[in-house]
N, C-alpha and C positions, 0 to 999 in steps of 0.2 A: 735518538742520537745514535750515530754510527761510531762504534769503537774503532780506534785507529792504532797504528803502530806506536804513535806517541803515547797513547794511554797505556799500552802494554809495556813499553819501556819504563814509563814512570812507575808502574806497578811492580815490575820485575826487579828494577834497580833504582829505587827512589833517590838514592844519593849520588848516582853516577853522573858524569858529565858526558854529554853526547849532542850531536847535531843531526837533524834529519832534514835534508833538502830534496824534495821530491821523493824518490825511492832510494836515495843515497844516504846511508847511515855512516856518520863519522864518529867513531868511538874515541873519546878523548880521555877516558879514565883508565889508566893502566892498572890501578889498584883493584878494579873489579873485572870479572870475566864478562865479556860481551855475550849476551844471550844468543843462542842459535836462531835461525829462521824458524825452525820447528817450535822452539820454546815461545817465540813471539807469536806465532800463529795460534798456538794452544792458548796462550794468555788472552789474545784478542777474542777467541771463542768463549773462554770462561767469563771474561768481563762483559761481553755482549749478552750472554745468557743471564748473568746476574742482573744487568740493567733491564733487560726485557722482563724478567720475572718480578721485578719490583715496580712495574708500571702502576699497579693498583695503589702503591704508596704515593706516587706522584699525583695520581688522580685524586686520591683522598685529600692530600694536602691543600689543594686549591678549593675543595668543596666544603671543608670544615668552616663553621662560623669563626670569625676572628676571636682571639682570646678575650677581648673586651666583651664581645657578645656572649661568649660562653660563660664568663664570670657573672654577667648580668642574668643569664638564664638560670644559673645555679643559685644565685641570690633569691630570685623570685620563686624558684622551686621550693626553697627552704621556707620562705614566707607564706607561700600559698599551698604548700603540700602537693605540688604538681611534679611531673617528671618530664618537662619539656626539653631540658638539656639532654637527658638520656635518650629521648626520642630523636632529637636532632642528630646526635652522634651515631645512634643505631642506624638511622636512615642513610647517612653517608657510608657507613660500613656495609650495609646491605646493597646499596647501589654500586659499590665498588669492592666486590668481594676479593679475598685472597685467592690466587689460583689453586 
């Protein structure tokens, strides 16, 4: 995902009212100070870095077994004295390590 000016404005001034059409920003909220272009650029960079650094979390989320499967694994591990649930979770974590 590419972080845009809209993301930065929503992060910098979440309650402000504004419109962005193309590259033209219309600030409609006189109660809040409009962020500078530099502040917006800095926030875009910060948000993009945060998003990129959390890729492993998004990758893991789709690789984990469903909660139903995890609960079933945990049940059968208790019954059988096995560690299949721990092994399944550890594999997802090792295949998708934190940076």
